[in-house]
C-alpha positions as CSV (number, residue, x, y, z in Angstrom):
1,M,-1.6,12.1,10.3
2,V,-4.6,9.8,10.0
3,D,-8.2,9.7,11.2
4,F,-8.8,6.0,11.9
5,H,-12.0,4.0,12.3
6,V,-12.0,0.3,12.9
7,T,-14.2,-2.4,14.6
8,T,-12.2,-4.9,16.7
9,I,-13.6,-8.3,17.8
10,K,-13.0,-9.8,21.2
11,G,-14.0,-13.4,21.9
12,W,-14.3,-16.0,19.1
13,G,-17.1,-18.0,20.8
14,Q,-20.8,-17.9,20.2
15,Q,-21.1,-14.3,21.5
16,P,-18.2,-12.3,20.2
17,Q,-18.0,-8.6,21.2
18,F,-17.7,-5.9,18.5
19,I,-16.0,-2.8,19.7
20,A,-15.8,0.4,17.6
21,H,-12.7,2.5,17.8
22,N,-12.4,6.0,16.5
23,G,-9.2,7.9,16.9
24,R,-6.6,10.1,15.4
25,F,-3.1,8.8,15.0
26,F,-0.3,11.3,15.2
27,F,3.4,11.2,14.7
28,N,4.3,9.7,18.1
29,D,1.8,6.9,17.6
30,F,3.5,5.6,14.5
31,W,7.0,6.4,15.7
32,F,6.7,4.4,18.9
33,G,4.5,1.6,17.5
34,G,1.1,2.5,19.0
35,F,-0.8,1.2,16.0
36,V,0.7,-2.3,16.0
37,Q,0.3,-2.6,19.7
38,N,-3.4,-1.6,19.7
39,Y,-4.7,-3.0,16.4
40,G,-2.2,-5.4,14.9
41,E,-3.9,-8.5,16.5
42,V,-7.2,-7.9,14.6
43,S,-5.7,-7.8,11.2
44,S,-6.1,-10.8,8.9
45,A,-2.3,-11.1,8.5
46,L,-0.1,-14.1,9.1
47,Q,2.1,-12.1,11.5
48,T,2.0,-8.7,13.3
49,P,2.5,-6.1,10.5
50,V,5.8,-4.7,11.8
51,G,6.4,-2.8,8.6
52,V,3.4,-0.5,9.1
53,N,5.4,1.9,11.2
54,L,8.4,1.6,8.9
55,G,6.3,3.2,6.2
56,W,5.6,6.2,8.3
57,F,9.3,6.5,9.1
58,L,9.9,6.6,5.3
59,V,7.5,9.5,5.0
60,F,9.4,11.3,7.7
61,L,12.7,10.5,6.0
62,L,11.5,12.0,2.7
63,Q,10.2,15.1,4.4
64,A,13.5,15.6,6.2
65,S,15.4,15.1,2.9
66,A,13.4,17.8,1.3
67,L,14.4,20.2,4.1
68,V,18.0,19.2,3.8
69,V,18.1,19.8,0.1
70,W,16.3,23.1,0.3
71,F,18.6,24.3,3.1
72,A,21.7,23.3,1.0
73,Q,20.4,25.4,-1.9
74,L,19.7,28.3,0.4
75,V,23.2,28.5,1.9
76,K,25.1,27.3,-1.2
77,P,23.3,29.0,-4.1
78,L,26.2,28.1,-6.5
79,L,25.9,24.4,-6.1
80,P,27.0,22.3,-9.1
81,K,24.1,20.9,-11.2
82,R,21.7,23.4,-9.6
83,S,18.8,22.2,-11.8
84,L,19.1,18.7,-10.4
85,W,19.1,20.0,-6.8
86,S,16.1,22.1,-7.6
87,L,14.3,19.1,-9.0
88,M,15.0,17.2,-5.7
89,V,13.3,20.0,-3.8
90,L,10.1,19.1,-5.7
91,V,10.6,15.3,-5.9
92,F,10.9,14.7,-2.1
93,P,7.7,16.5,-1.1
94,W,5.7,14.7,-3.8
95,A,7.2,11.4,-2.8
96,S,6.3,12.0,0.9
97,F,2.8,13.0,0.0
98,I,2.2,9.9,-2.2
99,M,3.7,7.7,0.4
100,G,1.4,9.2,3.0
101,L,-1.6,8.4,0.9
102,A,-0.3,4.8,0.4
103,Q,0.0,4.4,4.2
104,C,-3.6,5.4,4.6
105,Q,-4.5,2.7,2.1
106,I,-2.4,0.2,4.0
107,H,-4.1,1.0,7.3
108,S,-7.6,0.6,5.7
109,N,-6.7,-2.8,4.1
110,I,-4.7,-4.4,6.9
111,E,-7.8,-4.7,9.1
112,Y,-10.3,-7.5,9.0
113,H,-13.4,-6.4,7.1
114,Q,-15.8,-9.2,7.5
115,F,-17.7,-7.6,10.4
116,G,-17.3,-3.9,9.7
117,N,-15.2,-1.8,7.5
118,A,-12.0,-0.1,8.6
119,E,-11.1,3.2,7.1
120,A,-8.2,5.5,7.4
121,I,-8.8,9.1,6.3
122,P,-5.9,11.6,5.9
123,Y,-5.9,14.1,8.6
124,F,-5.7,17.9,7.9
125,G,-1.9,17.9,7.7
126,L,-1.9,15.6,4.7
127,W,-4.5,17.8,2.9
128,I,-2.4,20.9,3.6
129,A,0.5,19.0,2.1
130,S,-1.5,18.4,-1.1
131,V,-2.0,22.1,-1.6
132,S,1.7,22.8,-0.8
133,V,3.0,20.4,-3.4
134,V,0.8,21.7,-6.1
135,L,1.9,25.3,-5.4
136,L,5.5,24.2,-5.2
137,S,5.1,22.4,-8.6
138,I,3.7,25.5,-10.2
139,S,6.5,27.6,-8.8
140,Y,9.1,25.2,-9.9
141,W,7.7,24.9,-13.5
142,R,7.9,28.7,-13.8
143,S,11.5,28.9,-12.6
144,P,14.6,29.1,-14.8
145,E,15.9,25.7,-13.4
146,T,13.3,23.9,-15.5
147,E,14.9,24.8,-18.8
148,T,17.0,21.6,-18.8
149,L,13.9,19.5,-18.3
150,K,12.0,21.3,-20.9
151,R,14.7,20.7,-23.5
152,F,14.6,17.0,-22.5
153,G,11.0,16.9,-23.7
154,L,7.6,16.3,-22.0
155,R,7.1,12.9,-23.7
156,K,10.5,11.6,-22.5
157,L,9.8,12.9,-19.0
158,A,6.4,11.2,-19.0
159,L,8.0,7.8,-20.1
160,T,10.8,8.2,-17.6
161,F,8.3,8.9,-14.8
162,F,6.2,5.9,-15.9
163,F,9.1,3.4,-15.8
164,L,10.3,4.8,-12.5
165,S,6.8,4.5,-11.0
166,V,6.6,0.8,-12.1
167,I,9.9,0.0,-10.5
168,A,8.9,1.9,-7.3
169,F,5.6,0.0,-7.3
170,L,7.3,-3.4,-7.5
171,L,10.0,-2.5,-4.9
172,F,7.4,-1.1,-2.5
173,N,5.2,-4.2,-2.7
174,E,8.2,-6.4,-2.2
175,A,9.3,-4.3,0.8
176,E,5.8,-4.7,2.3
177,F,6.0,-8.5,1.9
178,Q,9.4,-8.7,3.5
179,T,8.2,-6.5,6.5
180,K,5.0,-8.6,6.9
181,V,2.5,-5.8,5.9
182,T,0.4,-8.4,4.2
183,K,-3.1,-9.8,4.2
184,L,-4.6,-13.2,3.3
185,M,-6.8,-13.6,0.2
186,Y,-9.0,-16.5,-0.8
187,V,-9.3,-17.2,-4.5
188,Q,-11.5,-19.9,-6.1
189,R,-12.6,-20.9,-9.6
190,T,-16.3,-20.3,-9.9
191,V,-18.0,-23.8,-9.9
192,E,-21.2,-25.5,-9.0
193,N,-21.3,-27.3,-5.6
194,G,-21.8,-30.6,-7.3
195,E,-18.6,-30.3,-9.2
196,L,-16.4,-30.5,-6.0
197,P,-14.2,-32.3,-5.4
198,G,-13.0,-32.3,-9.0
199,D,-10.2,-33.2,-11.4
200,P,-7.0,-31.4,-10.2
201,Q,-5.8,-31.1,-13.8
202,K,-8.7,-28.7,-14.5
203,W,-7.3,-26.3,-11.9
204,T,-3.8,-26.2,-13.3
205,A,-4.4,-23.5,-16.0
206,D,-6.4,-21.3,-13.6
207,F,-3.8,-21.7,-10.8
208,N,-1.0,-20.7,-13.2
209,R,-3.0,-17.6,-14.3
210,I,-3.7,-16.6,-10.7
211,A,-0.1,-17.1,-9.6
212,F,1.1,-15.0,-12.6
213,I,-1.2,-12.1,-11.7
214,A,-0.3,-12.4,-8.0
215,E,3.4,-12.2,-8.8
216,I,3.0,-8.9,-10.5
217,F,1.9,-7.5,-7.1
218,R,4.6,-9.5,-5.3
219,A,2.0,-11.7,-3.7
220,R,2.7,-15.3,-2.8
221,V,0.7,-18.5,-2.9
222,I,0.7,-20.0,0.6
223,Y,-2.0,-22.7,0.2
224,N,-3.3,-24.6,-2.8
225,T,-6.1,-27.2,-3.0
226,P,-6.4,-28.4,-6.6
227,E,-9.3,-30.8,-6.1
228,Y,-11.4,-27.9,-4.7
229,Y,-10.1,-25.4,-7.2
230,Y,-9.0,-22.8,-4.7
231,C,-5.8,-21.3,-3.2
232,E,-4.9,-18.6,-0.7
233,L,-2.5,-15.7,-1.3
234,E,-0.5,-13.6,1.0
235,V,-0.8,-10.1,-0.5
236,P,0.9,-6.8,0.3
237,A,-1.7,-4.6,2.0
238,V,-1.3,-1.6,-0.4
239,S,-2.3,-3.8,-3.4
240,Y,-5.0,-5.9,-1.7
241,G,-8.1,-4.1,-3.1
242,T,-6.6,-3.8,-6.6
243,L,-5.7,-7.5,-6.8
244,I,-9.2,-8.5,-5.6
245,S,-10.8,-6.3,-8.3
246,I,-8.5,-7.7,-11.1
247,L,-9.1,-11.4,-10.1
248,S,-12.8,-10.8,-9.8
249,S,-12.9,-9.1,-13.2
250,V,-11.3,-12.1,-14.9
251,G,-13.9,-14.5,-13.5
252,Y,-12.5,-15.8,-10.1
253,Y,-14.2,-15.7,-6.7
254,A,-11.7,-13.5,-4.7
255,K,-12.5,-12.4,-1.2
256,E,-11.2,-11.8,2.3
257,P,-10.9,-15.2,4.0
258,I,-13.4,-16.3,6.7
259,F,-12.2,-17.0,10.3
260,L,-11.6,-20.6,9.7
261,H,-8.8,-19.7,7.3
262,L,-7.1,-17.4,9.8
263,N,-5.9,-20.2,12.2
């Protein structure tokens, strides 16, 4: 499923060892927990990310659901609401493909990046799936089952898809938080060294703004130091890079925490 590259660190003394790992993770690795056993201890998470494998199980569940719906249509061509069943044949493959890409993003983000970047590249099966879902979409749009959707209107379809995507995004981030697929983030107001420690009241407005933005991504504040104008967040891994970019763009110093913040 994924071509994975990560640098693990052994020994936290004066001479730590940096070991490069390159490997391909297949179905049985995710199914039986190989990723968490081999690489979970090097992630900058508060706990072992047990939900990483649950994400791949969801991909499998969506793929299996697509087969079940397709088979049901094949053996029962006169199913009621046939247009809805036909739409599900399209929705499940797209959902599994998007979920697979999200899992690659999670694997890249969950690792500690201070001493070498981790990257998870979709393996050839996922690229084949990308071609398949496009061809399936073209075939579906040219079929008579789409007449109901076309009467509904493209604008309404787009708005419905947008709102459903927002809801799915919030639910997915919350599910990641609940299953510990999270990573720590250090956020500080940009100040001169001579200003610290400072007046905690000057941090209140910034902290409220950071907490509001974090809540959109279902991240939580786990540590707050008003006199030094910084806090630490526990962030769902899939949204980690996006949240850092947003906080940096509005003027905050946001980064992956250093080792001293991991203990």
